[in-house]
PyMOL Python script that loads the backbone (N, CA, C, O; Angstrom):
from pymol import cmd

cmd.read_pdbstr("""\
ATOM      1  N   MET A   1       3.041   5.495  -4.132  1.00  0.00           N
ATOM      2  CA  MET A   1       2.600   6.417  -3.117  1.00  0.00           C
ATOM      3  C   MET A   1       1.082   6.260  -2.975  1.00  0.00           C
ATOM      4  O   MET A   1       0.350   6.310  -3.963  1.00  0.00           O
ATOM      5  N   THR A   2       0.628   6.073  -1.756  1.00  0.00           N
ATOM      6  CA  THR A   2      -0.806   5.929  -1.508  1.00  0.00           C
ATOM      7  C   THR A   2      -1.391   7.245  -1.032  1.00  0.00           C
ATOM      8  O   THR A   2      -0.675   8.121  -0.546  1.00  0.00           O
ATOM      9  N   ASN A   3      -2.684   7.369  -1.177  1.00  0.00           N
ATOM     10  CA  ASN A   3      -3.384   8.569  -0.721  1.00  0.00           C
ATOM     11  C   ASN A   3      -3.460   8.623   0.796  1.00  0.00           C
ATOM     12  O   ASN A   3      -3.304   7.612   1.481  1.00  0.00           O
ATOM     13  N   ILE A   4      -3.702   9.818   1.302  1.00  0.00           N
ATOM     14  CA  ILE A   4      -3.962  10.023   2.718  1.00  0.00           C
ATOM     15  C   ILE A   4      -5.449  10.309   2.858  1.00  0.00           C
ATOM     16  O   ILE A   4      -5.987  11.190   2.186  1.00  0.00           O
ATOM     17  N   ASP A   5      -6.113   9.558   3.737  1.00  0.00           N
ATOM     18  CA  ASP A   5      -7.525   9.771   4.024  1.00  0.00           C
ATOM     19  C   ASP A   5      -7.655  10.708   5.214  1.00  0.00           C
ATOM     20  O   ASP A   5      -6.862  10.641   6.154  1.00  0.00           O
ATOM     21  N   TYR A   6      -8.649  11.578   5.174  1.00  0.00           N
ATOM     22  CA  TYR A   6      -8.929  12.487   6.291  1.00  0.00           C
ATOM     23  C   TYR A   6     -10.403  12.840   6.250  1.00  0.00           C
ATOM     24  O   TYR A   6     -11.070  12.671   5.230  1.00  0.00           O
ATOM     25  N   LEU A   7     -10.899  13.332   7.369  1.00  0.00           N
ATOM     26  CA  LEU A   7     -12.313  13.675   7.413  1.00  0.00           C
ATOM     27  C   LEU A   7     -12.536  15.015   8.079  1.00  0.00           C
ATOM     28  O   LEU A   7     -11.764  15.466   8.925  1.00  0.00           O
ATOM     29  N   PHE A   8     -13.630  15.630   7.656  1.00  0.00           N
ATOM     30  CA  PHE A   8     -14.067  16.893   8.239  1.00  0.00           C
ATOM     31  C   PHE A   8     -15.502  16.726   8.703  1.00  0.00           C
ATOM     32  O   PHE A   8     -16.280  15.994   8.091  1.00  0.00           O
ATOM     33  N   GLY A   9     -15.848  17.405   9.781  1.00  0.00           N
ATOM     34  CA  GLY A   9     -17.203  17.357  10.301  1.00  0.00           C
ATOM     35  C   GLY A   9     -17.479  18.564  11.170  1.00  0.00           C
ATOM     36  O   GLY A   9     -16.575  19.332  11.501  1.00  0.00           O
ATOM     37  N   ALA A  10     -18.735  18.720  11.534  1.00  0.00           N
ATOM     38  CA  ALA A  10     -19.157  19.840  12.371  1.00  0.00           C
ATOM     39  C   ALA A  10     -19.234  19.450  13.846  1.00  0.00           C
ATOM     40  O   ALA A  10     -19.635  20.263  14.679  1.00  0.00           O
ATOM     41  N   GLY A  11     -18.854  18.213  14.177  1.00  0.00           N
ATOM     42  CA  GLY A  11     -18.893  17.760  15.553  1.00  0.00           C
ATOM     43  C   GLY A  11     -20.211  17.116  15.937  1.00  0.00           C
ATOM     44  O   GLY A  11     -20.394  16.720  17.088  1.00  0.00           O
ATOM     45  N   ASP A  12     -21.130  17.006  14.992  1.00  0.00           N
ATOM     46  CA  ASP A  12     -22.443  16.425  15.283  1.00  0.00           C
ATOM     47  C   ASP A  12     -22.545  14.960  14.882  1.00  0.00           C
ATOM     48  O   ASP A  12     -23.635  14.388  14.902  1.00  0.00           O
ATOM     49  N   GLY A  13     -21.417  14.344  14.516  1.00  0.00           N
ATOM     50  CA  GLY A  13     -21.409  12.939  14.134  1.00  0.00           C
ATOM     51  C   GLY A  13     -21.345  12.717  12.634  1.00  0.00           C
ATOM     52  O   GLY A  13     -20.879  11.667  12.192  1.00  0.00           O
ATOM     53  N   GLY A  14     -21.798  13.668  11.846  1.00  0.00           N
ATOM     54  CA  GLY A  14     -21.704  13.549  10.393  1.00  0.00           C
ATOM     55  C   GLY A  14     -20.343  14.007   9.915  1.00  0.00           C
ATOM     56  O   GLY A  14     -19.863  15.068  10.312  1.00  0.00           O
ATOM     57  N   THR A  15     -19.721  13.212   9.065  1.00  0.00           N
ATOM     58  CA  THR A  15     -18.402  13.572   8.538  1.00  0.00           C
ATOM     59  C   THR A  15     -18.359  13.345   7.037  1.00  0.00           C
ATOM     60  O   THR A  15     -19.154  12.588   6.480  1.00  0.00           O
ATOM     61  N   GLN A  16     -17.426  14.010   6.406  1.00  0.00           N
ATOM     62  CA  GLN A  16     -17.143  13.821   4.986  1.00  0.00           C
ATOM     63  C   GLN A  16     -15.706  13.332   4.876  1.00  0.00           C
ATOM     64  O   GLN A  16     -14.786  13.997   5.351  1.00  0.00           O
ATOM     65  N   VAL A  17     -15.508  12.185   4.257  1.00  0.00           N
ATOM     66  CA  VAL A  17     -14.182  11.605   4.111  1.00  0.00           C
ATOM     67  C   VAL A  17     -13.591  12.041   2.773  1.00  0.00           C
ATOM     68  O   VAL A  17     -14.273  12.048   1.748  1.00  0.00           O
ATOM     69  N   TRP A  18     -12.317  12.402   2.805  1.00  0.00           N
ATOM     70  CA  TRP A  18     -11.579  12.809   1.618  1.00  0.00           C
ATOM     71  C   TRP A  18     -10.351  11.922   1.503  1.00  0.00           C
ATOM     72  O   TRP A  18      -9.883  11.368   2.498  1.00  0.00           O
ATOM     73  N   SER A  19      -9.838  11.789   0.307  1.00  0.00           N
ATOM     74  CA  SER A  19      -8.627  11.022   0.062  1.00  0.00           C
ATOM     75  C   SER A  19      -7.801  11.772  -0.982  1.00  0.00           C
ATOM     76  O   SER A  19      -8.265  12.032  -2.092  1.00  0.00           O
ATOM     77  N   THR A  20      -6.570  12.113  -0.604  1.00  0.00           N
ATOM     78  CA  THR A  20      -5.733  12.950  -1.454  1.00  0.00           C
ATOM     79  C   THR A  20      -4.308  12.407  -1.489  1.00  0.00           C
ATOM     80  O   THR A  20      -3.797  11.886  -0.497  1.00  0.00           O
ATOM     81  N   ARG A  21      -3.693  12.538  -2.633  1.00  0.00           N
ATOM     82  CA  ARG A  21      -2.292  12.132  -2.787  1.00  0.00           C
ATOM     83  C   ARG A  21      -1.402  13.101  -1.985  1.00  0.00           C
ATOM     84  O   ARG A  21      -1.553  14.315  -2.129  1.00  0.00           O
ATOM     85  N   PRO A  22      -0.486  12.601  -1.152  1.00  0.00           N
ATOM     86  CA  PRO A  22       0.390  13.479  -0.375  1.00  0.00           C
ATOM     87  C   PRO A  22       1.332  14.280  -1.266  1.00  0.00           C
ATOM     88  O   PRO A  22       1.762  13.810  -2.320  1.00  0.00           O
ATOM     89  N   ASP A  23       1.645  15.499  -0.824  1.00  0.00           N
ATOM     90  CA  ASP A  23       2.515  16.375  -1.604  1.00  0.00           C
ATOM     91  C   ASP A  23       3.509  17.144  -0.739  1.00  0.00           C
ATOM     92  O   ASP A  23       4.076  18.144  -1.180  1.00  0.00           O
ATOM     93  N   LEU A  24       3.723  16.676   0.501  1.00  0.00           N
ATOM     94  CA  LEU A  24       4.597  17.388   1.429  1.00  0.00           C
ATOM     95  C   LEU A  24       5.255  16.374   2.366  1.00  0.00           C
ATOM     96  O   LEU A  24       4.623  15.399   2.772  1.00  0.00           O
ATOM     97  N   ASP A  25       6.519  16.603   2.705  1.00  0.00           N
ATOM     98  CA  ASP A  25       7.260  15.748   3.639  1.00  0.00           C
ATOM     99  C   ASP A  25       7.423  16.483   4.964  1.00  0.00           C
ATOM    100  O   ASP A  25       8.385  17.230   5.144  1.00  0.00           O
ATOM    101  N   LEU A  26       6.492  16.279   5.890  1.00  0.00           N
ATOM    102  CA  LEU A  26       6.607  16.931   7.197  1.00  0.00           C
ATOM    103  C   LEU A  26       7.480  16.137   8.160  1.00  0.00           C
ATOM    104  O   LEU A  26       8.061  16.714   9.080  1.00  0.00           O
ATOM    105  N   GLY A  27       7.581  14.836   7.967  1.00  0.00           N
ATOM    106  CA  GLY A  27       8.391  14.003   8.846  1.00  0.00           C
ATOM    107  C   GLY A  27       9.879  14.108   8.571  1.00  0.00           C
ATOM    108  O   GLY A  27      10.690  13.548   9.311  1.00  0.00           O
ATOM    109  N   ALA A  28      10.245  14.817   7.517  1.00  0.00           N
ATOM    110  CA  ALA A  28      11.645  15.037   7.146  1.00  0.00           C
ATOM    111  C   ALA A  28      12.419  13.727   6.995  1.00  0.00           C
ATOM    112  O   ALA A  28      13.605  13.646   7.317  1.00  0.00           O
ATOM    113  N   ASP A  29      11.713  12.696   6.492  1.00  0.00           N
ATOM    114  CA  ASP A  29      12.371  11.416   6.278  1.00  0.00           C
ATOM    115  C   ASP A  29      12.471  11.058   4.797  1.00  0.00           C
ATOM    116  O   ASP A  29      12.841   9.936   4.450  1.00  0.00           O
ATOM    117  N   GLY A  30      12.141  12.009   3.929  1.00  0.00           N
ATOM    118  CA  GLY A  30      12.234  11.787   2.500  1.00  0.00           C
ATOM    119  C   GLY A  30      10.986  11.218   1.858  1.00  0.00           C
ATOM    120  O   GLY A  30      10.950  11.029   0.642  1.00  0.00           O
ATOM    121  N   SER A  31       9.949  10.939   2.660  1.00  0.00           N
ATOM    122  CA  SER A  31       8.719  10.410   2.085  1.00  0.00           C
ATOM    123  C   SER A  31       7.599  11.442   2.210  1.00  0.00           C
ATOM    124  O   SER A  31       7.506  12.156   3.209  1.00  0.00           O
ATOM    125  N   LEU A  32       6.762  11.508   1.198  1.00  0.00           N
ATOM    126  CA  LEU A  32       5.625  12.426   1.237  1.00  0.00           C
ATOM    127  C   LEU A  32       4.595  11.870   2.204  1.00  0.00           C
ATOM    128  O   LEU A  32       4.089  10.764   2.014  1.00  0.00           O
ATOM    129  N   ASP A  33       4.282  12.642   3.250  1.00  0.00           N
ATOM    130  CA  ASP A  33       3.427  12.148   4.321  1.00  0.00           C
ATOM    131  C   ASP A  33       2.348  13.145   4.748  1.00  0.00           C
ATOM    132  O   ASP A  33       1.728  12.973   5.798  1.00  0.00           O
ATOM    133  N   ALA A  34       2.123  14.179   3.949  1.00  0.00           N
ATOM    134  CA  ALA A  34       1.130  15.195   4.307  1.00  0.00           C
ATOM    135  C   ALA A  34       0.475  15.759   3.053  1.00  0.00           C
ATOM    136  O   ALA A  34       1.008  15.660   1.947  1.00  0.00           O
ATOM    137  N   VAL A  35      -0.684  16.349   3.257  1.00  0.00           N
ATOM    138  CA  VAL A  35      -1.468  16.965   2.189  1.00  0.00           C
ATOM    139  C   VAL A  35      -1.563  18.459   2.470  1.00  0.00           C
ATOM    140  O   VAL A  35      -2.028  18.865   3.535  1.00  0.00           O
ATOM    141  N   ARG A  36      -1.124  19.272   1.521  1.00  0.00           N
ATOM    142  CA  ARG A  36      -1.251  20.731   1.667  1.00  0.00           C
ATOM    143  C   ARG A  36      -2.697  21.135   1.413  1.00  0.00           C
ATOM    144  O   ARG A  36      -3.345  20.598   0.515  1.00  0.00           O
ATOM    145  N   LEU A  37      -3.200  22.073   2.197  1.00  0.00           N
ATOM    146  CA  LEU A  37      -4.536  22.608   1.987  1.00  0.00           C
ATOM    147  C   LEU A  37      -4.700  23.902   2.770  1.00  0.00           C
ATOM    148  O   LEU A  37      -3.845  24.269   3.576  1.00  0.00           O
ATOM    149  N   ASP A  38      -5.796  24.577   2.525  1.00  0.00           N
ATOM    150  CA  ASP A  38      -6.142  25.790   3.281  1.00  0.00           C
ATOM    151  C   ASP A  38      -7.081  25.365   4.400  1.00  0.00           C
ATOM    152  O   ASP A  38      -8.298  25.493   4.271  1.00  0.00           O
ATOM    153  N   PHE A  39      -6.532  24.868   5.478  1.00  0.00           N
ATOM    154  CA  PHE A  39      -7.323  24.350   6.588  1.00  0.00           C
ATOM    155  C   PHE A  39      -8.037  25.458   7.351  1.00  0.00           C
ATOM    156  O   PHE A  39      -9.192  25.298   7.747  1.00  0.00           O
ATOM    157  N   ASP A  40      -7.349  26.592   7.560  1.00  0.00           N
ATOM    158  CA  ASP A  40      -7.917  27.654   8.403  1.00  0.00           C
ATOM    159  C   ASP A  40      -8.761  28.671   7.625  1.00  0.00           C
ATOM    160  O   ASP A  40      -9.245  29.640   8.209  1.00  0.00           O
ATOM    161  N   GLY A  41      -8.939  28.464   6.328  1.00  0.00           N
ATOM    162  CA  GLY A  41      -9.843  29.304   5.543  1.00  0.00           C
ATOM    163  C   GLY A  41      -9.363  30.714   5.271  1.00  0.00           C
ATOM    164  O   GLY A  41     -10.179  31.603   5.028  1.00  0.00           O
ATOM    165  N   ASP A  42      -8.045  30.943   5.305  1.00  0.00           N
ATOM    166  CA  ASP A  42      -7.525  32.287   5.073  1.00  0.00           C
ATOM    167  C   ASP A  42      -7.195  32.553   3.605  1.00  0.00           C
ATOM    168  O   ASP A  42      -6.679  33.616   3.261  1.00  0.00           O
ATOM    169  N   GLY A  43      -7.498  31.574   2.740  1.00  0.00           N
ATOM    170  CA  GLY A  43      -7.235  31.744   1.321  1.00  0.00           C
ATOM    171  C   GLY A  43      -5.834  31.348   0.890  1.00  0.00           C
ATOM    172  O   GLY A  43      -5.490  31.472  -0.285  1.00  0.00           O
ATOM    173  N   ARG A  44      -5.029  30.876   1.815  1.00  0.00           N
ATOM    174  CA  ARG A  44      -3.651  30.469   1.510  1.00  0.00           C
ATOM    175  C   ARG A  44      -3.514  28.961   1.727  1.00  0.00           C
ATOM    176  O   ARG A  44      -3.955  28.433   2.749  1.00  0.00           O
ATOM    177  N   VAL A  45      -2.910  28.282   0.777  1.00  0.00           N
ATOM    178  CA  VAL A  45      -2.667  26.845   0.916  1.00  0.00           C
ATOM    179  C   VAL A  45      -1.348  26.679   1.676  1.00  0.00           C
ATOM    180  O   VAL A  45      -0.333  26.271   1.110  1.00  0.00           O
ATOM    181  N   ASP A  46      -1.388  27.006   2.971  1.00  0.00           N
ATOM    182  CA  ASP A  46      -0.182  27.001   3.800  1.00  0.00           C
ATOM    183  C   ASP A  46      -0.340  26.121   5.040  1.00  0.00           C
ATOM    184  O   ASP A  46       0.455  26.222   5.974  1.00  0.00           O
ATOM    185  N   ASP A  47      -1.353  25.267   5.054  1.00  0.00           N
ATOM    186  CA  ASP A  47      -1.603  24.346   6.155  1.00  0.00           C
ATOM    187  C   ASP A  47      -1.463  22.921   5.621  1.00  0.00           C
ATOM    188  O   ASP A  47      -1.268  22.725   4.422  1.00  0.00           O
ATOM    189  N   ALA A  48      -1.563  21.930   6.501  1.00  0.00           N
ATOM    190  CA  ALA A  48      -1.421  20.546   6.044  1.00  0.00           C
ATOM    191  C   ALA A  48      -2.142  19.592   6.984  1.00  0.00           C
ATOM    192  O   ALA A  48      -2.348  19.885   8.162  1.00  0.00           O
ATOM    193  N   LEU A  49      -2.514  18.454   6.439  1.00  0.00           N
ATOM    194  CA  LEU A  49      -2.952  17.310   7.233  1.00  0.00           C
ATOM    195  C   LEU A  49      -1.867  16.255   7.085  1.00  0.00           C
ATOM    196  O   LEU A  49      -1.500  15.877   5.973  1.00  0.00           O
ATOM    197  N   TRP A  50      -1.357  15.784   8.219  1.00  0.00           N
ATOM    198  CA  TRP A  50      -0.146  14.973   8.270  1.00  0.00           C
ATOM    199  C   TRP A  50      -0.473  13.556   8.713  1.00  0.00           C
ATOM    200  O   TRP A  50      -1.125  13.350   9.736  1.00  0.00           O
ATOM    201  N   ASP A  51      -0.015  12.578   7.934  1.00  0.00           N
ATOM    202  CA  ASP A  51      -0.110  11.165   8.304  1.00  0.00           C
ATOM    203  C   ASP A  51       1.171  10.805   9.040  1.00  0.00           C
ATOM    204  O   ASP A  51       2.078  10.200   8.468  1.00  0.00           O
ATOM    205  N   TRP A  52       1.238  11.176  10.291  1.00  0.00           N
ATOM    206  CA  TRP A  52       2.439  11.059  11.108  1.00  0.00           C
ATOM    207  C   TRP A  52       2.932   9.620  11.227  1.00  0.00           C
ATOM    208  O   TRP A  52       4.139   9.377  11.206  1.00  0.00           O
ATOM    209  N   ASP A  53       2.018   8.671  11.349  1.00  0.00           N
ATOM    210  CA  ASP A  53       2.426   7.283  11.555  1.00  0.00           C
ATOM    211  C   ASP A  53       2.407   6.442  10.273  1.00  0.00           C
ATOM    212  O   ASP A  53       2.570   5.223  10.326  1.00  0.00           O
ATOM    213  N   HIS A  54       2.208   7.090   9.129  1.00  0.00           N
ATOM    214  CA  HIS A  54       2.269   6.433   7.815  1.00  0.00           C
ATOM    215  C   HIS A  54       1.296   5.267   7.661  1.00  0.00           C
ATOM    216  O   HIS A  54       1.636   4.258   7.042  1.00  0.00           O
ATOM    217  N   ASP A  55       0.077   5.394   8.223  1.00  0.00           N
ATOM    218  CA  ASP A  55      -0.917   4.328   8.092  1.00  0.00           C
ATOM    219  C   ASP A  55      -1.985   4.632   7.045  1.00  0.00           C
ATOM    220  O   ASP A  55      -2.929   3.859   6.880  1.00  0.00           O
ATOM    221  N   GLY A  56      -1.842   5.754   6.335  1.00  0.00           N
ATOM    222  CA  GLY A  56      -2.793   6.112   5.294  1.00  0.00           C
ATOM    223  C   GLY A  56      -3.897   7.050   5.734  1.00  0.00           C
ATOM    224  O   GLY A  56      -4.725   7.455   4.918  1.00  0.00           O
ATOM    225  N   SER A  57      -3.924   7.406   7.022  1.00  0.00           N
ATOM    226  CA  SER A  57      -4.932   8.337   7.551  1.00  0.00           C
ATOM    227  C   SER A  57      -4.251   9.510   8.247  1.00  0.00           C
ATOM    228  O   SER A  57      -3.265   9.332   8.961  1.00  0.00           O
ATOM    229  N   ALA A  58      -4.781  10.699   8.036  1.00  0.00           N
ATOM    230  CA  ALA A  58      -4.203  11.892   8.675  1.00  0.00           C
ATOM    231  C   ALA A  58      -4.347  11.804  10.186  1.00  0.00           C
ATOM    232  O   ALA A  58      -5.391  11.399  10.697  1.00  0.00           O
ATOM    233  N   ASP A  59      -3.299  12.183  10.890  1.00  0.00           N
ATOM    234  CA  ASP A  59      -3.269  12.163  12.352  1.00  0.00           C
ATOM    235  C   ASP A  59      -3.234  13.561  12.948  1.00  0.00           C
ATOM    236  O   ASP A  59      -3.733  13.787  14.050  1.00  0.00           O
ATOM    237  N   ILE A  60      -2.640  14.503  12.211  1.00  0.00           N
ATOM    238  CA  ILE A  60      -2.375  15.838  12.755  1.00  0.00           C
ATOM    239  C   ILE A  60      -2.706  16.908  11.726  1.00  0.00           C
ATOM    240  O   ILE A  60      -2.319  16.801  10.562  1.00  0.00           O
ATOM    241  N   ALA A  61      -3.418  17.934  12.154  1.00  0.00           N
ATOM    242  CA  ALA A  61      -3.618  19.135  11.345  1.00  0.00           C
ATOM    243  C   ALA A  61      -2.523  20.112  11.743  1.00  0.00           C
ATOM    244  O   ALA A  61      -2.396  20.462  12.916  1.00  0.00           O
ATOM    245  N   ALA A  62      -1.739  20.550  10.779  1.00  0.00           N
ATOM    246  CA  ALA A  62      -0.628  21.476  11.011  1.00  0.00           C
ATOM    247  C   ALA A  62      -0.976  22.799  10.332  1.00  0.00           C
ATOM    248  O   ALA A  62      -1.169  22.844   9.117  1.00  0.00           O
ATOM    249  N   LEU A  63      -1.055  23.877  11.116  1.00  0.00           N
ATOM    250  CA  LEU A  63      -1.513  25.159  10.590  1.00  0.00           C
ATOM    251  C   LEU A  63      -0.450  26.240  10.685  1.00  0.00           C
ATOM    252  O   LEU A  63       0.345  26.275  11.625  1.00  0.00           O
ATOM    253  N   ASP A  64      -0.453  27.118   9.697  1.00  0.00           N
ATOM    254  CA  ASP A  64       0.377  28.326   9.693  1.00  0.00           C
ATOM    255  C   ASP A  64      -0.559  29.480  10.048  1.00  0.00           C
ATOM    256  O   ASP A  64      -1.114  30.125   9.158  1.00  0.00           O
ATOM    257  N   LEU A  65      -0.735  29.740  11.332  1.00  0.00           N
ATOM    258  CA  LEU A  65      -1.730  30.715  11.779  1.00  0.00           C
ATOM    259  C   LEU A  65      -1.359  32.164  11.520  1.00  0.00           C
ATOM    260  O   LEU A  65      -2.242  33.014  11.403  1.00  0.00           O
ATOM    261  N   ASP A  66      -0.055  32.466  11.427  1.00  0.00           N
ATOM    262  CA  ASP A  66       0.336  33.856  11.216  1.00  0.00           C
ATOM    263  C   ASP A  66       0.836  34.108   9.790  1.00  0.00           C
ATOM    264  O   ASP A  66       1.395  35.166   9.504  1.00  0.00           O
ATOM    265  N   ASP A  67       0.634  33.141   8.903  1.00  0.00           N
ATOM    266  CA  ASP A  67       0.939  33.282   7.477  1.00  0.00           C
ATOM    267  C   ASP A  67       2.381  33.675   7.179  1.00  0.00           C
ATOM    268  O   ASP A  67       2.646  34.452   6.262  1.00  0.00           O
ATOM    269  N   ASP A  68       3.323  33.123   7.975  1.00  0.00           N
ATOM    270  CA  ASP A  68       4.736  33.418   7.731  1.00  0.00           C
ATOM    271  C   ASP A  68       5.463  32.272   7.020  1.00  0.00           C
ATOM    272  O   ASP A  68       6.683  32.308   6.860  1.00  0.00           O
ATOM    273  N   GLY A  69       4.697  31.244   6.591  1.00  0.00           N
ATOM    274  CA  GLY A  69       5.297  30.125   5.893  1.00  0.00           C
ATOM    275  C   GLY A  69       5.800  29.018   6.801  1.00  0.00           C
ATOM    276  O   GLY A  69       6.377  28.041   6.324  1.00  0.00           O
ATOM    277  N   VAL A  70       5.586  29.159   8.124  1.00  0.00           N
ATOM    278  CA  VAL A  70       6.026  28.157   9.090  1.00  0.00           C
ATOM    279  C   VAL A  70       4.797  27.563   9.776  1.00  0.00           C
ATOM    280  O   VAL A  70       3.945  28.296  10.278  1.00  0.00           O
ATOM    281  N   LEU A  71       4.712  26.244   9.796  1.00  0.00           N
ATOM    282  CA  LEU A  71       3.620  25.578  10.501  1.00  0.00           C
ATOM    283  C   LEU A  71       3.851  25.758  11.998  1.00  0.00           C
ATOM    284  O   LEU A  71       4.869  25.315  12.530  1.00  0.00           O
ATOM    285  N   ASP A  72       2.905  26.411  12.676  1.00  0.00           N
ATOM    286  CA  ASP A  72       3.149  26.784  14.060  1.00  0.00           C
ATOM    287  C   ASP A  72       2.080  26.347  15.052  1.00  0.00           C
ATOM    288  O   ASP A  72       2.174  26.688  16.231  1.00  0.00           O
ATOM    289  N   ALA A  73       1.069  25.604  14.615  1.00  0.00           N
ATOM    290  CA  ALA A  73       0.058  25.083  15.524  1.00  0.00           C
ATOM    291  C   ALA A  73      -0.385  23.712  15.022  1.00  0.00           C
ATOM    292  O   ALA A  73      -0.630  23.522  13.831  1.00  0.00           O
ATOM    293  N   PHE A  74      -0.482  22.763  15.947  1.00  0.00           N
ATOM    294  CA  PHE A  74      -0.772  21.382  15.584  1.00  0.00           C
ATOM    295  C   PHE A  74      -1.947  20.870  16.406  1.00  0.00           C
ATOM    296  O   PHE A  74      -2.012  21.083  17.617  1.00  0.00           O
ATOM    297  N   PHE A  75      -2.881  20.187  15.731  1.00  0.00           N
ATOM    298  CA  PHE A  75      -4.105  19.723  16.368  1.00  0.00           C
ATOM    299  C   PHE A  75      -4.394  18.285  15.963  1.00  0.00           C
ATOM    300  O   PHE A  75      -3.974  17.831  14.898  1.00  0.00           O
ATOM    301  N   ALA A  76      -5.120  17.569  16.828  1.00  0.00           N
ATOM    302  CA  ALA A  76      -5.547  16.203  16.535  1.00  0.00           C
ATOM    303  C   ALA A  76      -7.067  16.141  16.518  1.00  0.00           C
ATOM    304  O   ALA A  76      -7.749  17.027  17.032  1.00  0.00           O
ATOM    305  N   ASP A  77      -7.574  15.089  15.923  1.00  0.00           N
ATOM    306  CA  ASP A  77      -9.013  14.808  15.894  1.00  0.00           C
ATOM    307  C   ASP A  77      -9.233  13.511  16.665  1.00  0.00           C
ATOM    308  O   ASP A  77      -9.577  12.488  16.073  1.00  0.00           O
ATOM    309  N   THR A  78      -9.038  13.549  17.975  1.00  0.00           N
ATOM    310  CA  THR A  78      -9.025  12.342  18.794  1.00  0.00           C
ATOM    311  C   THR A  78     -10.372  11.627  18.857  1.00  0.00           C
ATOM    312  O   THR A  78     -10.408  10.426  19.121  1.00  0.00           O
ATOM    313  N   GLU A  79     -11.449  12.311  18.628  1.00  0.00           N
ATOM    314  CA  GLU A  79     -12.780  11.695  18.671  1.00  0.00           C
ATOM    315  C   GLU A  79     -13.265  11.249  17.293  1.00  0.00           C
ATOM    316  O   GLU A  79     -14.370  10.719  17.173  1.00  0.00           O
ATOM    317  N   ALA A  80     -12.456  11.456  16.252  1.00  0.00           N
ATOM    318  CA  ALA A  80     -12.811  11.107  14.863  1.00  0.00           C
ATOM    319  C   ALA A  80     -14.118  11.768  14.431  1.00  0.00           C
ATOM    320  O   ALA A  80     -14.932  11.158  13.738  1.00  0.00           O
ATOM    321  N   LEU A  81     -14.312  13.029  14.849  1.00  0.00           N
ATOM    322  CA  LEU A  81     -15.488  13.801  14.462  1.00  0.00           C
ATOM    323  C   LEU A  81     -15.192  14.743  13.298  1.00  0.00           C
ATOM    324  O   LEU A  81     -16.096  15.403  12.784  1.00  0.00           O
ATOM    325  N   GLY A  82     -13.927  14.805  12.883  1.00  0.00           N
ATOM    326  CA  GLY A  82     -13.531  15.691  11.797  1.00  0.00           C
ATOM    327  C   GLY A  82     -13.386  17.132  12.221  1.00  0.00           C
ATOM    328  O   GLY A  82     -13.365  18.028  11.377  1.00  0.00           O
ATOM    329  N   THR A  83     -13.286  17.372  13.523  1.00  0.00           N
ATOM    330  CA  THR A  83     -13.208  18.744  14.029  1.00  0.00           C
ATOM    331  C   THR A  83     -11.774  19.233  14.245  1.00  0.00           C
ATOM    332  O   THR A  83     -11.543  20.442  14.272  1.00  0.00           O
ATOM    333  N   TRP A  84     -10.828  18.346  14.397  1.00  0.00           N
ATOM    334  CA  TRP A  84      -9.411  18.699  14.570  1.00  0.00           C
ATOM    335  C   TRP A  84      -9.253  19.795  15.622  1.00  0.00           C
ATOM    336  O   TRP A  84      -8.627  20.824  15.369  1.00  0.00           O
ATOM    337  N   ASP A  85      -9.820  19.565  16.794  1.00  0.00           N
ATOM    338  CA  ASP A  85      -9.892  20.598  17.824  1.00  0.00           C
ATOM    339  C   ASP A  85      -9.079  20.303  19.087  1.00  0.00           C
ATOM    340  O   ASP A  85      -9.208  21.023  20.078  1.00  0.00           O
ATOM    341  N   GLN A  86      -8.262  19.280  19.072  1.00  0.00           N
ATOM    342  CA  GLN A  86      -7.443  18.956  20.243  1.00  0.00           C
ATOM    343  C   GLN A  86      -6.018  19.476  20.041  1.00  0.00           C
ATOM    344  O   GLN A  86      -5.250  18.892  19.276  1.00  0.00           O
ATOM    345  N   PRO A  87      -5.658  20.578  20.726  1.00  0.00           N
ATOM    346  CA  PRO A  87      -4.316  21.143  20.552  1.00  0.00           C
ATOM    347  C   PRO A  87      -3.224  20.143  20.961  1.00  0.00           C
ATOM    348  O   PRO A  87      -3.318  19.487  21.998  1.00  0.00           O
ATOM    349  N   ILE A  88      -2.206  20.049  20.131  1.00  0.00           N
ATOM    350  CA  ILE A  88      -1.037  19.224  20.450  1.00  0.00           C
ATOM    351  C   ILE A  88       0.117  20.130  20.854  1.00  0.00           C
ATOM    352  O   ILE A  88       0.787  19.893  21.859  1.00  0.00           O
ATOM    353  N   TRP A  89       0.341  21.179  20.052  1.00  0.00           N
ATOM    354  CA  TRP A  89       1.431  22.110  20.308  1.00  0.00           C
ATOM    355  C   TRP A  89       1.202  23.365  19.490  1.00  0.00           C
ATOM    356  O   TRP A  89       0.683  23.308  18.376  1.00  0.00           O
ATOM    357  N   SER A  90       1.595  24.502  20.052  1.00  0.00           N
ATOM    358  CA  SER A  90       1.480  25.748  19.306  1.00  0.00           C
ATOM    359  C   SER A  90       2.594  26.700  19.701  1.00  0.00           C
ATOM    360  O   SER A  90       2.875  26.896  20.883  1.00  0.00           O
ATOM    361  N   ALA A  91       3.222  27.287  18.694  1.00  0.00           N
ATOM    362  CA  ALA A  91       4.234  28.316  18.930  1.00  0.00           C
ATOM    363  C   ALA A  91       3.559  29.661  19.165  1.00  0.00           C
ATOM    364  O   ALA A  91       4.231  30.641  19.488  1.00  0.00           O
ATOM    365  N   MET A  92       2.237  29.719  19.008  1.00  0.00           N
ATOM    366  CA  MET A  92       1.502  30.974  19.126  1.00  0.00           C
ATOM    367  C   MET A  92       1.123  31.288  20.562  1.00  0.00           C
ATOM    368  O   MET A  92       0.578  32.359  20.828  1.00  0.00           O
ATOM    369  N   GLU A  93       1.394  30.393  21.487  1.00  0.00           N
ATOM    370  CA  GLU A  93       1.021  30.611  22.908  1.00  0.00           C
ATOM    371  C   GLU A  93       1.994  31.503  23.619  1.00  0.00           C
ATOM    372  O   GLU A  93       1.824  31.781  24.806  1.00  0.00           O
TER     373      GLU A  93
END
""", "prot")
cmd.dss("prot")
cmd.show_as("cartoon", "prot")
cmd.util.cbc("prot")
cmd.orient("prot")
């Protein structure tokens, strides 16, 4: 099992790259393809960064915005700024 790389940034061009061993199967294919973390800062490790295409880099931030244990909002970082601010889908709308 290889690590998943992901980055965070403030949108100003500076980013911090992280690499973590996956611990969640979001693709439901039997392989660990996501990293659990507290992405939204609510103190709960109920969000994830997902390597959807299995290339070793996170593609999607999956968040549990209402803390019910279900990932209900998905975002991309299309500009590679580490901001994860491009909505893909949300059940909260």
